OpenMM code with the backbone's topology and positions (N, CA, C; nanometers):
from openmm import Vec3, app, unit

residues = "MET THR ASP GLY ASN ALA ASN ILE ARG GLU GLN THR SER ARG VAL VAL ARG GLU LEU MET GLN ALA MET PRO LEU SER GLU SER HIS VAL LEU VAL VAL GLY VAL SER THR SER GLU VAL ALA GLY GLU ARG ILE GLY THR ALA GLY SER ASP SER VAL ALA ALA ALA LEU PHE ALA GLY VAL MET ASP GLU GLN ARG LYS TYR GLY PHE HIS LEU ALA PHE GLN CYS CYS GLU HIS LEU ASN ARG ALA LEU VAL VAL ARG ARG SER THR ALA GLU ARG PHE GLY LEU THR GLU VAL THR VAL VAL PRO VAL PRO LYS ALA GLY GLY ALA MET ALA SER TYR ALA PHE ARG HIS LEU ASP ASP ALA VAL MET VAL GLU SER ILE ALA ALA ASP ALA GLY ILE ASP ILE GLY ASP THR PHE ILE GLY MET HIS LEU LYS PRO VAL ALA VAL PRO VAL ARG PRO SER ILE ARG GLN ILE GLY GLN ALA HIS VAL THR MET ALA LYS THR ARG PRO LYS LEU ILE GLY GLY ALA ARG ALA VAL TYR VAL LEU GLU THR GLU".split()
positions = [
    Vec3(-0.1814, 1.9701, -3.0725),
    Vec3(-0.2641, 1.8420, -3.0443),
    Vec3(-0.1657, 1.7406, -2.9995),
    Vec3(-0.1996, 1.6825, -2.8772),
    Vec3(-0.1156, 1.5811, -2.8248),
    Vec3(-0.1145, 1.4598, -2.9130),
    Vec3(-0.0077, 1.3754, -2.8887),
    Vec3(0.0112, 1.2439, -2.9591),
    Vec3(-0.1119, 1.1715, -2.9458),
    Vec3(-0.1833, 1.1585, -2.8295),
    Vec3(-0.3042, 1.0783, -2.8180),
    Vec3(-0.4163, 1.1336, -2.9014),
    Vec3(-0.4272, 1.2781, -2.9048),
    Vec3(-0.5368, 1.3371, -2.9824),
    Vec3(-0.5099, 1.3216, -3.1306),
    Vec3(-0.3811, 1.3378, -3.1609),
    Vec3(-0.3464, 1.3067, -3.3050),
    Vec3(-0.3910, 1.1668, -3.3466),
    Vec3(-0.3729, 1.0705, -3.2647),
    Vec3(-0.3954, 0.9415, -3.2967),
    Vec3(-0.5594, 0.9205, -3.3142),
    Vec3(-0.6162, 0.9839, -3.2115),
    Vec3(-0.7646, 0.9897, -3.2232),
    Vec3(-0.8214, 1.0513, -3.3547),
    Vec3(-0.7513, 1.1538, -3.3934),
    Vec3(-0.8017, 1.2208, -3.5295),
    Vec3(-0.7693, 1.1196, -3.6336),
    Vec3(-0.6533, 1.0609, -3.6372),
    Vec3(-0.6326, 0.9722, -3.7444),
    Vec3(-0.7211, 0.8453, -3.7548),
    Vec3(-0.7585, 0.7968, -3.6343),
    Vec3(-0.8378, 0.6814, -3.6330),
    Vec3(-0.9826, 0.7247, -3.6786),
    Vec3(-1.0218, 0.8357, -3.6424),
    Vec3(-1.1553, 0.8827, -3.6868),
    Vec3(-1.1609, 0.9048, -3.8386),
    Vec3(-1.0508, 0.9633, -3.8934),
    Vec3(-1.0500, 0.9872, -4.0414),
    Vec3(-1.0512, 0.8456, -4.1087),
    Vec3(-0.9791, 0.7537, -4.0425),
    Vec3(-0.9681, 0.6149, -4.1031),
    Vec3(-1.1089, 0.5446, -4.1097),
    Vec3(-1.1866, 0.5586, -3.9937),
    Vec3(-1.3127, 0.4881, -3.9995),
    Vec3(-1.4110, 0.5573, -4.0993),
    Vec3(-1.3952, 0.6955, -4.1114),
    Vec3(-1.4839, 0.7563, -4.2203),
    Vec3(-1.4435, 0.7103, -4.3444),
    Vec3(-1.3147, 0.6972, -4.3823),
    Vec3(-1.2742, 0.6661, -4.5229),
    Vec3(-1.3223, 0.5161, -4.5461),
    Vec3(-1.3180, 0.4210, -4.4319),
    Vec3(-1.3656, 0.2862, -4.4581),
    Vec3(-1.5204, 0.2845, -4.4725),
    Vec3(-1.5906, 0.3940, -4.4066),
    Vec3(-1.7379, 0.3770, -4.4389),
    Vec3(-1.7580, 0.4288, -4.5791),
    Vec3(-1.6838, 0.5271, -4.6291),
    Vec3(-1.6963, 0.5763, -4.7509),
    Vec3(-1.6742, 0.4680, -4.8681),
    Vec3(-1.5819, 0.3652, -4.8309),
    Vec3(-1.5734, 0.2610, -4.9328),
    Vec3(-1.6840, 0.1680, -4.9372),
    Vec3(-1.7426, 0.1571, -4.8137),
    Vec3(-1.8801, 0.0653, -4.8077),
    Vec3(-2.0010, 0.1395, -4.8797),
    Vec3(-2.0004, 0.2633, -4.8555),
    Vec3(-2.1151, 0.3427, -4.9145),
    Vec3(-2.0583, 0.4938, -4.9398),
    Vec3(-2.0153, 0.5063, -5.0818),
    Vec3(-1.9628, 0.6418, -5.1043),
    Vec3(-2.0781, 0.7544, -5.0745),
    Vec3(-2.0455, 0.8462, -4.9962),
    Vec3(-2.1411, 0.9490, -4.9590),
    Vec3(-2.0956, 1.0865, -5.0430),
    Vec3(-2.1917, 1.1652, -5.0860),
    Vec3(-2.1699, 1.2827, -5.1561),
    Vec3(-2.2442, 1.4006, -5.0920),
    Vec3(-2.2574, 1.5083, -5.1634),
    Vec3(-2.3376, 1.6206, -5.1124),
    Vec3(-2.4878, 1.5949, -5.1026),
    Vec3(-2.5374, 1.4770, -5.1666),
    Vec3(-2.6747, 1.4448, -5.1315),
    Vec3(-2.6932, 1.3399, -5.0241),
    Vec3(-2.6008, 1.3289, -4.9438),
    Vec3(-2.6110, 1.2363, -4.8250),
    Vec3(-2.5876, 1.2990, -4.7013),
    Vec3(-2.6348, 1.2284, -4.5863),
    Vec3(-2.6050, 1.2839, -4.4580),
    Vec3(-2.5438, 1.1667, -4.3694),
    Vec3(-2.4323, 1.2062, -4.3032),
    Vec3(-2.3764, 1.1132, -4.2115),
    Vec3(-2.3937, 1.1576, -4.0684),
    Vec3(-2.4581, 1.0728, -3.9813),
    Vec3(-2.4669, 1.1029, -3.8425),
    Vec3(-2.3583, 1.0618, -3.7696),
    Vec3(-2.3201, 1.1225, -3.6635),
    Vec3(-2.2033, 1.0944, -3.5812),
    Vec3(-2.2536, 1.1000, -3.4379),
    Vec3(-2.2348, 0.9970, -3.3673),
    Vec3(-2.2751, 1.0002, -3.2271),
    Vec3(-2.1383, 0.9709, -3.1494),
    Vec3(-2.1114, 1.0430, -3.0331),
    Vec3(-1.9822, 1.0222, -2.9718),
    Vec3(-1.9975, 1.0387, -2.8226),
    Vec3(-1.9344, 0.9559, -2.7460),
    Vec3(-1.8962, 0.9755, -2.6099),
    Vec3(-1.7532, 1.0174, -2.5812),
    Vec3(-1.7242, 1.1262, -2.5695),
    Vec3(-1.5801, 1.1609, -2.5558),
    Vec3(-1.5310, 1.0996, -2.4193),
    Vec3(-1.6291, 1.0764, -2.3235),
    Vec3(-1.5889, 1.0103, -2.1930),
    Vec3(-1.5429, 0.8681, -2.2333),
    Vec3(-1.6205, 0.7987, -2.3141),
    Vec3(-1.5798, 0.6481, -2.3501),
    Vec3(-1.4449, 0.6605, -2.4204),
    Vec3(-1.4195, 0.7603, -2.5121),
    Vec3(-1.2968, 0.7617, -2.5888),
    Vec3(-1.1783, 0.7637, -2.4876),
    Vec3(-1.2006, 0.8419, -2.3834),
    Vec3(-1.1097, 0.8655, -2.2912),
    Vec3(-1.0871, 0.7465, -2.1786),
    Vec3(-1.1630, 0.6380, -2.2027),
    Vec3(-1.1559, 0.5277, -2.1155),
    Vec3(-1.2530, 0.5453, -1.9989),
    Vec3(-1.3435, 0.6488, -1.9847),
    Vec3(-1.4269, 0.6528, -1.8711),
    Vec3(-1.5759, 0.6206, -1.9041),
    Vec3(-1.6615, 0.6091, -1.8052),
    Vec3(-1.8032, 0.5605, -1.8414),
    Vec3(-1.8749, 0.6941, -1.9082),
    Vec3(-1.9640, 0.6543, -1.9966),
    Vec3(-2.0276, 0.7566, -2.0803),
    Vec3(-2.1026, 0.8591, -1.9923),
    Vec3(-2.0781, 0.9792, -2.0389),
    Vec3(-2.1470, 1.0932, -1.9597),
    Vec3(-2.0769, 1.1324, -1.8254),
    Vec3(-1.9407, 1.0853, -1.8055),
    Vec3(-1.8893, 1.1262, -1.6829),
    Vec3(-1.7593, 1.2164, -1.6983),
    Vec3(-1.7009, 1.2143, -1.8137),
    Vec3(-1.5754, 1.2865, -1.8169),
    Vec3(-1.5673, 1.3582, -1.9561),
    Vec3(-1.6573, 1.4289, -2.0087),
    Vec3(-1.6665, 1.4877, -2.1321),
    Vec3(-1.5325, 1.5708, -2.1512),
    Vec3(-1.4756, 1.5722, -2.2754),
    Vec3(-1.3500, 1.6407, -2.3039),
    Vec3(-1.3581, 1.7327, -2.4392),
    Vec3(-1.3382, 1.8422, -2.4188),
    Vec3(-1.3378, 1.9366, -2.5302),
    Vec3(-1.2103, 1.9036, -2.6234),
    Vec3(-1.0958, 1.8665, -2.5662),
    Vec3(-0.9805, 1.8290, -2.6505),
    Vec3(-1.0091, 1.7041, -2.7262),
    Vec3(-1.0676, 1.6047, -2.6670),
    Vec3(-1.1027, 1.4864, -2.7432),
    Vec3(-1.2097, 1.5134, -2.8489),
    Vec3(-1.3125, 1.5999, -2.8216),
    Vec3(-1.4031, 1.6415, -2.9126),
    Vec3(-1.3359, 1.6943, -3.0342),
    Vec3(-1.2382, 1.7911, -2.9975),
    Vec3(-1.1726, 1.8708, -3.1132),
    Vec3(-1.0973, 1.7651, -3.2030),
    Vec3(-1.0384, 1.6638, -3.1435),
    Vec3(-0.9693, 1.5730, -3.2281),
    Vec3(-1.0658, 1.4820, -3.3166),
    Vec3(-1.1763, 1.4478, -3.2568),
    Vec3(-1.2718, 1.3735, -3.3321),
    Vec3(-1.3250, 1.4577, -3.4518),
    Vec3(-1.3651, 1.5703, -3.4123),
    Vec3(-1.4240, 1.6653, -3.5116),
    Vec3(-1.3264, 1.6940, -3.6228),
    Vec3(-1.2055, 1.7098, -3.5968),
    Vec3(-1.0962, 1.7326, -3.6943),
    Vec3(-1.0893, 1.6119, -3.7915),
    Vec3(-1.0902, 1.4964, -3.7332),
    Vec3(-1.0881, 1.3745, -3.8184),
    Vec3(-1.2082, 1.3601, -3.9048),
    Vec3(-1.3270, 1.3853, -3.8515),
    Vec3(-1.4483, 1.3783, -3.9418),
    Vec3(-1.4363, 1.4914, -4.0521),
    Vec3(-1.4057, 1.6052, -4.0011),
    Vec3(-1.3936, 1.7171, -4.1085),
    Vec3(-1.2971, 1.6913, -4.2094),
    Vec3(-1.1870, 1.6365, -4.1797),
    Vec3(-1.0855, 1.6183, -4.2867),
    Vec3(-1.1486, 1.5367, -4.3980),
    Vec3(-1.2299, 1.4359, -4.3753),
    Vec3(-1.2994, 1.3577, -4.4688),
    Vec3(-1.4121, 1.4147, -4.5296),
    Vec3(-1.4924, 1.5036, -4.4527),
    Vec3(-1.6009, 1.5695, -4.5088),
    Vec3(-1.5679, 1.6707, -4.6236),
    Vec3(-1.4608, 1.7403, -4.5968),
    Vec3(-1.4013, 1.8350, -4.6964),
    Vec3(-1.3864, 1.7761, -4.8311),
    Vec3(-1.3291, 1.6409, -4.8261),
    Vec3(-1.2897, 1.5687, -4.9502),
    Vec3(-1.4157, 1.5235, -5.0325),
    Vec3(-1.5152, 1.4802, -4.9542),
    Vec3(-1.6394, 1.4174, -5.0096),
    Vec3(-1.7637, 1.5057, -5.0239),
    Vec3(-1.7712, 1.5995, -4.9335),
    Vec3(-1.8843, 1.6976, -4.9505),
    Vec3(-2.0185, 1.6419, -4.8837),
    Vec3(-2.0141, 1.5394, -4.8108),
    Vec3(-2.1394, 1.4919, -4.7510),
    Vec3(-2.1769, 1.5799, -4.6329),
    Vec3(-2.3086, 1.5864, -4.5978),
    Vec3(-2.3498, 1.6662, -4.4901),
    Vec3(-2.3288, 1.5876, -4.3530),
    Vec3(-2.3208, 1.6557, -4.2451),
    Vec3(-2.3032, 1.6023, -4.1117),
    Vec3(-2.4155, 1.6442, -4.0068),
    Vec3(-2.4316, 1.5468, -3.9313),
    Vec3(-2.5257, 1.5645, -3.8219),
    Vec3(-2.4539, 1.5079, -3.6919),
    Vec3(-2.4419, 1.5835, -3.5969),
    Vec3(-2.3763, 1.5363, -3.4633),
    Vec3(-2.4825, 1.5263, -3.3572),
    Vec3(-2.4961, 1.4040, -3.3083),
    Vec3(-2.6064, 1.3682, -3.2125),
    Vec3(-2.5738, 1.4094, -3.0751),
    Vec3(-2.6647, 1.4783, -2.9995),
    Vec3(-2.6502, 1.5119, -2.8555),
    Vec3(-2.6913, 1.3952, -2.7840),
    Vec3(-2.6705, 1.4037, -2.6491),
    Vec3(-2.6973, 1.3080, -2.5568),
    Vec3(-2.8448, 1.3155, -2.5173),
    Vec3(-2.8923, 1.2194, -2.4353),
    Vec3(-3.0256, 1.2006, -2.3933),
    Vec3(-3.0806, 1.3195, -2.3262),
    Vec3(-2.9927, 1.4006, -2.2629),
    Vec3(-3.0485, 1.5228, -2.1954),
    Vec3(-3.1135, 1.6225, -2.2903),
    Vec3(-3.0772, 1.6260, -2.4137),
    Vec3(-3.1433, 1.7005, -2.5248),
    Vec3(-3.2280, 1.6145, -2.6213),
    Vec3(-3.2617, 1.4977, -2.5698),
    Vec3(-3.3525, 1.4141, -2.6458),
    Vec3(-3.2902, 1.3664, -2.7721),
    Vec3(-3.1516, 1.3577, -2.7741),
    Vec3(-3.0753, 1.3180, -2.8981),
    Vec3(-3.1030, 1.4097, -3.0179),
    Vec3(-3.1203, 1.5431, -2.9890),
    Vec3(-3.1283, 1.6328, -3.0947),
    Vec3(-2.9975, 1.6390, -3.1692),
    Vec3(-2.9871, 1.7040, -3.2803),
    Vec3(-2.8719, 1.7054, -3.3585),
    Vec3(-2.8150, 1.8470, -3.4017),
    Vec3(-2.6856, 1.8537, -3.4082),
    Vec3(-2.6242, 1.9798, -3.4583),
    Vec3(-2.5975, 1.9464, -3.6047),
    Vec3(-2.6317, 2.0500, -3.6870),
    Vec3(-2.6206, 2.0417, -3.8316),
    Vec3(-2.5860, 2.1932, -3.8794),
    Vec3(-2.5484, 2.1975, -3.9825),
    Vec3(-2.5351, 2.3306, -4.0593),
    Vec3(-2.6791, 2.3849, -4.1023),
    Vec3(-2.6978, 2.5017, -4.0875),
    Vec3(-2.8300, 2.5626, -4.1323),
    Vec3(-2.8598, 2.5184, -4.2810),
    Vec3(-2.7522, 2.5175, -4.3643),
    Vec3(-2.7768, 2.4611, -4.5142),
    Vec3(-2.8176, 2.3243, -4.5163),
    Vec3(-2.7778, 2.2421, -4.4242),
    Vec3(-2.8148, 2.1100, -4.4205),
    Vec3(-2.9660, 2.0866, -4.3671),
    Vec3(-3.0055, 2.1686, -4.2693),
    Vec3(-3.1477, 2.1761, -4.2182),
    Vec3(-3.2344, 2.2249, -4.3475),
    Vec3(-3.1939, 2.3242, -4.4137),
    Vec3(-3.2747, 2.3738, -4.5188),
    Vec3(-3.2861, 2.2691, -4.6367),
    Vec3(-3.1742, 2.2138, -4.6783),
    Vec3(-3.1759, 2.1283, -4.7764),
    Vec3(-3.2561, 1.9986, -4.7586),
    Vec3(-3.2526, 1.9512, -4.6405),
    Vec3(-3.3283, 1.8194, -4.6107),
    Vec3(-3.4554, 1.8556, -4.5413),
    Vec3(-3.5095, 1.9656, -4.5311),
    Vec3(-3.6320, 2.0024, -4.4673),
    Vec3(-3.6431, 1.9629, -4.3346),
    Vec3(-3.5363, 1.9809, -4.2485),
    Vec3(-3.5374, 1.9404, -4.1033),
    Vec3(-3.5949, 2.0490, -4.0048),
    Vec3(-3.6634, 1.9945, -3.9058),
    Vec3(-3.7260, 2.0831, -3.8034),
    Vec3(-3.6198, 2.1420, -3.7063),
    Vec3(-3.6076, 2.2679, -3.7091),
    Vec3(-3.5180, 2.3398, -3.6237),
    Vec3(-3.5774, 2.3452, -3.4828),
    Vec3(-3.5036, 2.3312, -3.3833),
    Vec3(-3.5330, 2.3481, -3.2416),
    Vec3(-3.4416, 2.4471, -3.1775),
    Vec3(-3.4844, 2.5026, -3.0761),
    Vec3(-3.4037, 2.6188, -2.9988),
    Vec3(-3.3427, 2.5448, -2.8693),
    Vec3(-3.2192, 2.5322, -2.8660),
    Vec3(-3.1543, 2.4892, -2.7583),
    Vec3(-2.9926, 2.4993, -2.7981),
    Vec3(-2.9133, 2.5223, -2.6999),
    Vec3(-2.7792, 2.5342, -2.7216),
    Vec3(-2.7113, 2.4218, -2.6395),
    Vec3(-2.6424, 2.3215, -2.7091),
    Vec3(-2.5770, 2.2145, -2.6409),
    Vec3(-2.4598, 2.2458, -2.5540),
    Vec3(-2.4497, 2.1996, -2.4434),
    Vec3(-2.3194, 2.2318, -2.3582),
    Vec3(-2.2777, 2.0903, -2.3015),
    Vec3(-2.1683, 2.0792, -2.2571),
    Vec3(-2.1144, 1.9639, -2.2263),
    Vec3(-2.1988, 1.8641, -2.1247),
    Vec3(-2.2665, 1.9345, -2.0409),
    Vec3(-2.3554, 1.8665, -1.9418),
    Vec3(-2.5009, 1.8423, -1.9877),
    Vec3(-2.5376, 1.9010, -2.0923),
    Vec3(-2.6720, 1.8939, -2.1546),
    Vec3(-2.6561, 1.9021, -2.3078),
    Vec3(-2.6192, 1.7927, -2.3687),
    Vec3(-2.5844, 1.7782, -2.5036),
    Vec3(-2.4694, 1.6899, -2.5438),
    Vec3(-2.3686, 1.7119, -2.4416),
    Vec3(-2.2353, 1.6266, -2.4598),
    Vec3(-2.1266, 1.7114, -2.5081),
    Vec3(-2.0139, 1.6732, -2.4801),
    Vec3(-1.8919, 1.7577, -2.5261),
    Vec3(-1.8760, 1.7583, -2.6818),
    Vec3(-1.9090, 1.6447, -2.7543),
    Vec3(-1.8914, 1.6419, -2.8899),
    Vec3(-1.9978, 1.7330, -2.9627),
    Vec3(-2.1311, 1.7283, -2.9188),
    Vec3(-2.2217, 1.8149, -2.9779),
    Vec3(-2.1963, 1.9659, -2.9545),
    Vec3(-2.1516, 1.9896, -2.8289),
    Vec3(-2.1271, 2.1252, -2.7800),
    Vec3(-2.0070, 2.1704, -2.8667),
    Vec3(-1.9085, 2.0905, -2.8972),
    Vec3(-1.8055, 2.1362, -2.9763),
    Vec3(-1.8406, 2.1650, -3.1215),
    Vec3(-1.9143, 2.0750, -3.1676),
    Vec3(-1.9695, 2.0886, -3.3111),
    Vec3(-2.0517, 2.2090, -3.3228),
    Vec3(-2.1314, 2.2398, -3.2226),
    Vec3(-2.2162, 2.3556, -3.2383),
    Vec3(-2.1363, 2.4907, -3.2432),
    Vec3(-2.0248, 2.4964, -3.1712),
    Vec3(-1.9305, 2.6051, -3.1674),
    Vec3(-1.8491, 2.6152, -3.2921),
    Vec3(-1.8188, 2.5100, -3.3624),
    Vec3(-1.7173, 2.4963, -3.4711),
    Vec3(-1.7764, 2.4713, -3.6091),
    Vec3(-1.9059, 2.4229, -3.6213),
    Vec3(-1.9590, 2.4121, -3.7624),
    Vec3(-1.9988, 2.5434, -3.7999),
    Vec3(-1.9846, 2.5736, -3.9284),
    Vec3(-2.0360, 2.6939, -3.9852),
    Vec3(-2.1862, 2.7088, -3.9782),
    Vec3(-2.2255, 2.8266, -3.9233),
    Vec3(-2.3819, 2.8557, -3.9113),
    Vec3(-2.4590, 2.7296, -3.8571),
    Vec3(-2.4155, 2.6792, -3.7437),
    Vec3(-2.4769, 2.5675, -3.6792),
    Vec3(-2.6189, 2.5910, -3.6241),
    Vec3(-2.7072, 2.4997, -3.6491),
    Vec3(-2.8489, 2.4995, -3.5798),
    Vec3(-2.8677, 2.3687, -3.5267),
    Vec3(-2.9779, 2.3627, -3.4462),
    Vec3(-3.0236, 2.2290, -3.3827),
    Vec3(-3.1506, 2.1912, -3.4408),
    Vec3(-3.1459, 2.0555, -3.4788),
    Vec3(-3.2686, 1.9949, -3.5406),
    Vec3(-3.3168, 1.8752, -3.4383),
    Vec3(-3.4396, 1.8469, -3.4544),
    Vec3(-3.5097, 1.7548, -3.3622),
    Vec3(-3.4595, 1.6020, -3.4141),
    Vec3(-3.4664, 1.5774, -3.5369),
    Vec3(-3.4479, 1.4408, -3.5848),
    Vec3(-3.3968, 1.4486, -3.7335),
    Vec3(-3.3465, 1.3291, -3.7760),
    Vec3(-3.3002, 1.3340, -3.9120),
    Vec3(-3.3104, 1.1812, -3.9571),
    Vec3(-3.3144, 1.1403, -4.0895),
    Vec3(-3.3113, 1.0184, -4.1344),
    Vec3(-3.1740, 1.0024, -4.2228),
    Vec3(-3.0709, 0.9800, -4.1648),
    Vec3(-2.9408, 0.9903, -4.2226),
    Vec3(-2.9113, 0.8596, -4.2961),
    Vec3(-2.8223, 0.8761, -4.4041),
    Vec3(-2.7857, 0.7754, -4.4912),
    Vec3(-2.6848, 0.6794, -4.4411),
    Vec3(-2.6114, 0.7196, -4.3407),
    Vec3(-2.5064, 0.6435, -4.2897),
    Vec3(-2.4775, 0.6988, -4.1477),
    Vec3(-2.3986, 0.6274, -4.0693),
    Vec3(-2.3612, 0.6669, -3.9258),
    Vec3(-2.2476, 0.5976, -3.8705),
    Vec3(-2.1840, 0.6698, -3.7843),
    Vec3(-2.0820, 0.6218, -3.7143),
    Vec3(-2.1046, 0.6545, -3.5590),
    Vec3(-2.0908, 0.5537, -3.4812),
    Vec3(-2.1165, 0.5608, -3.3318),
    Vec3(-1.9908, 0.5265, -3.2595),
    Vec3(-1.9448, 0.6240, -3.1847),
    Vec3(-1.8219, 0.6145, -3.1097),
    Vec3(-1.8484, 0.6121, -2.9665),
    Vec3(-1.8553, 0.4997, -2.8951),
    Vec3(-1.8806, 0.4984, -2.7686),
    Vec3(-2.0219, 0.4462, -2.7266),
    Vec3(-2.0851, 0.3838, -2.8134),
    Vec3(-2.2247, 0.3190, -2.7989),
    Vec3(-2.3248, 0.4136, -2.7507),
    Vec3(-2.3522, 0.5222, -2.8351),
    Vec3(-2.4355, 0.6230, -2.8081),
    Vec3(-2.5750, 0.5992, -2.8795),
    Vec3(-2.5872, 0.4940, -2.9411),
    Vec3(-2.7089, 0.4615, -3.0088),
    Vec3(-2.7661, 0.5520, -3.1083),
    Vec3(-2.7062, 0.5651, -3.2286),
    Vec3(-2.7601, 0.6582, -3.3319),
    Vec3(-2.8598, 0.5970, -3.4126),
    Vec3(-2.9029, 0.4817, -3.4006),
    Vec3(-3.0031, 0.4154, -3.4819),
    Vec3(-3.1306, 0.4879, -3.5129),
    Vec3(-3.1738, 0.5690, -3.4069),
    Vec3(-3.2932, 0.6480, -3.4250),
    Vec3(-3.2746, 0.7562, -3.5390),
    Vec3(-3.1542, 0.7827, -3.5692),
    Vec3(-3.1466, 0.8863, -3.6762),
    Vec3(-3.0920, 0.8353, -3.8040),
    Vec3(-3.1124, 0.6956, -3.8294),
    Vec3(-3.0666, 0.6332, -3.9552),
    Vec3(-3.2068, 0.6103, -4.0465),
    Vec3(-3.1943, 0.5906, -4.1802),
    Vec3(-3.3007, 0.5512, -4.2469),
    Vec3(-3.3439, 0.4275, -4.2151),
    Vec3(-3.4623, 0.3683, -4.2400),
    Vec3(-3.5172, 0.2476, -4.1743),
    Vec3(-3.4361, 0.1157, -4.1992),
    Vec3(-3.3640, 0.1007, -4.2978),
    Vec3(-3.2981, -0.0216, -4.3272),
    Vec3(-3.1421, -0.0007, -4.3168),
    Vec3(-3.0962, -0.0275, -4.1930),
    Vec3(-2.9552, 0.0008, -4.1696),
    Vec3(-2.8696, -0.1300, -4.1793),
    Vec3(-2.7479, -0.1195, -4.2385),
    Vec3(-2.6742, -0.2447, -4.2618),
    Vec3(-2.5355, -0.2175, -4.1987),
    Vec3(-2.4958, -0.3187, -4.1018),
    Vec3(-2.3731, -0.2879, -4.0412),
    Vec3(-2.2565, -0.2824, -4.1304),
    Vec3(-2.1604, -0.1990, -4.0955),
    Vec3(-2.0282, -0.1847, -4.1651),
    Vec3(-1.9231, -0.2032, -4.0605),
    Vec3(-1.8386, -0.3043, -4.0814),
    Vec3(-1.7327, -0.3517, -3.9731),
    Vec3(-1.6034, -0.2654, -4.0042),
    Vec3(-1.5694, -0.1743, -3.9181),
    Vec3(-1.4391, -0.1131, -3.9309),
    Vec3(-1.3273, -0.2003, -3.9148),
    Vec3(-1.2104, -0.1640, -3.9649),
    Vec3(-1.0893, -0.2437, -3.9375),
    Vec3(-1.0360, -0.2257, -3.7847),
    Vec3(-1.0680, -0.1206, -3.7458),
    Vec3(-1.0261, -0.0872, -3.6009),
    Vec3(-1.1573, -0.0879, -3.5263),
    Vec3(-1.1711, -0.1465, -3.4094),
    Vec3(-1.2819, -0.1653, -3.3208),
    Vec3(-1.2954, -0.0542, -3.2265),
    Vec3(-1.1954, 0.0251, -3.2057),
    Vec3(-1.1972, 0.1266, -3.0982),
    Vec3(-1.1357, 0.2550, -3.1468),
    Vec3(-1.1851, 0.3706, -3.0968),
    Vec3(-1.1166, 0.4944, -3.1138),
    Vec3(-1.0856, 0.5360, -2.9797),
    Vec3(-0.9558, 0.5568, -2.9417),
    Vec3(-0.9212, 0.5662, -2.8018),
    Vec3(-0.9744, 0.4400, -2.7350),
    Vec3(-1.0549, 0.4541, -2.6334),
    Vec3(-1.1040, 0.3343, -2.5556),
    Vec3(-1.2478, 0.3077, -2.5889),
    Vec3(-1.3035, 0.3776, -2.6869),
    Vec3(-1.4493, 0.3620, -2.7101),
    Vec3(-1.4730, 0.2659, -2.8295),
    Vec3(-1.5722, 0.1912, -2.8076),
    Vec3(-1.6263, 0.0868, -2.9124),
    Vec3(-1.6712, 0.1751, -3.0344),
    Vec3(-1.6439, 0.1130, -3.1554),
    Vec3(-1.6859, 0.1948, -3.2786),
    Vec3(-1.7763, 0.0863, -3.3490),
    Vec3(-1.8989, 0.1410, -3.3972),
    Vec3(-1.9811, 0.0797, -3.4854),
    Vec3(-2.0186, 0.1725, -3.5969),
    Vec3(-2.0528, 0.1167, -3.7194),
    Vec3(-2.0868, 0.2009, -3.8332),
    Vec3(-2.1937, 0.1280, -3.9059),
    Vec3(-2.2720, 0.2043, -3.9809),
    Vec3(-2.3827, 0.1599, -4.0609),
    Vec3(-2.4042, 0.2404, -4.1950),
    Vec3(-2.4561, 0.1669, -4.2808),
    Vec3(-2.4975, 0.2416, -4.4069),
    Vec3(-2.6415, 0.1888, -4.4128),
    Vec3(-2.7115, 0.2652, -4.5011),
    Vec3(-2.8537, 0.2336, -4.5172),
    Vec3(-2.8776, 0.1955, -4.6699),
    Vec3(-2.9850, 0.1269, -4.6894),
    Vec3(-3.0345, 0.0940, -4.8276),
    Vec3(-3.1739, 0.1049, -4.8320),
    Vec3(-3.2388, 0.1229, -4.9340),
    Vec3(-3.3857, 0.1291, -4.9608),
    Vec3(-3.4456, 0.0063, -4.9229),
    Vec3(-3.5759, 0.0058, -4.8727),
    Vec3(-3.6433, -0.1063, -4.8245),
    Vec3(-3.6734, -0.1911, -4.9465),
    Vec3(-3.6624, -0.3255, -4.9309),
    Vec3(-3.7151, -0.4186, -5.0318),
    Vec3(-3.8608, -0.4501, -5.0079),
    Vec3(-3.9401, -0.4258, -5.1014),
    Vec3(-4.0934, -0.4446, -5.0704),
    Vec3(-4.1430, -0.5477, -5.1661),
    Vec3(-4.2660, -0.5902, -5.1325),
    Vec3(-4.3295, -0.6900, -5.2215),
    Vec3(-4.3397, -0.8294, -5.1604),
    Vec3(-4.3782, -0.9289, -5.2351),
    Vec3(-4.3828, -1.0648, -5.1867),
    Vec3(-4.3053, -1.1536, -5.2752),
    Vec3(-4.3560, -1.2814, -5.2980),
    Vec3(-4.3038, -1.3852, -5.3598),
    Vec3(-4.2651, -1.3517, -5.5051),
    Vec3(-4.3490, -1.2629, -5.5636),
    Vec3(-4.3335, -1.2354, -5.7057),
    Vec3(-4.2465, -1.1136, -5.7290),
    Vec3(-4.2058, -1.0515, -5.6356),
    Vec3(-4.1210, -0.9168, -5.6413),
    Vec3(-3.9832, -0.9421, -5.6958),
    Vec3(-3.9534, -0.8506, -5.7927),
    Vec3(-3.8148, -0.8565, -5.8489),
    Vec3(-3.7394, -0.7286, -5.8089),
    Vec3(-3.6140, -0.7378, -5.7774),
    Vec3(-3.5337, -0.6301, -5.7187),
    Vec3(-3.4263, -0.5824, -5.8138),
    Vec3(-3.3991, -0.6611, -5.9223),
    Vec3(-3.2963, -0.6148, -6.0186),
    Vec3(-3.3600, -0.6235, -6.1532),
    Vec3(-3.3551, -0.5067, -6.2300),
    Vec3(-3.4035, -0.5123, -6.3633),
    Vec3(-3.3087, -0.5870, -6.4641),
    Vec3(-3.3614, -0.6913, -6.5190),
    Vec3(-3.2894, -0.7911, -6.6074),
    Vec3(-3.2641, -0.7014, -6.7480),
    Vec3(-3.1465, -0.7137, -6.8000),
    Vec3(-3.1224, -0.6562, -6.9281),
    Vec3(-3.1294, -0.7602, -7.0329),
    Vec3(-3.1690, -0.7165, -7.1449),
    Vec3(-3.1904, -0.8243, -7.2540),
    Vec3(-3.0765, -0.8331, -7.3467),
] * unit.nanometer
topology = app.Topology()
chain = topology.addChain("A")
for resn in residues:
    res = topology.addResidue(resn, chain)
    for name in ("N", "CA", "C"):
        topology.addAtom(name, app.Element.getBySymbol(name[0]), res)
């Protein structure tokens, strides 16, 4: 791994750890990851996909996933309607609808293509309602988050040259003026 890619791996691990501080994720949670490897490399989204950049990003995410056990979903680009790469066990556990397509760099994106080839027993699903998300390169992961997303500000604003945003989710607050949201103890 080149020094640049080693740095990308470490930056990726770092933002995942920071997200874990804001919302600890476990085996009952899903983290959605959207990436433009082109943006990480300093190019316009969709123009310079890179397998080596995808490998560094994937390694950084997997370093943290192994520690905490959360499930992963890697978002494809718009050419595959933002379908997601997940492990078969994730699709089964969360009742996700499997679709038939193989992501490739020009239809799915370099990151999703890499994840599909390197995740154990990878399958494609149409959508998900993830508990948290990391967006590297402004790929717009919001459609795959649970309804109430709360921004999490990372200490580093870029991985490579790509803008980074993160979000955690929380349950909806429902009710009106009389609603109570915390059980008072006596």
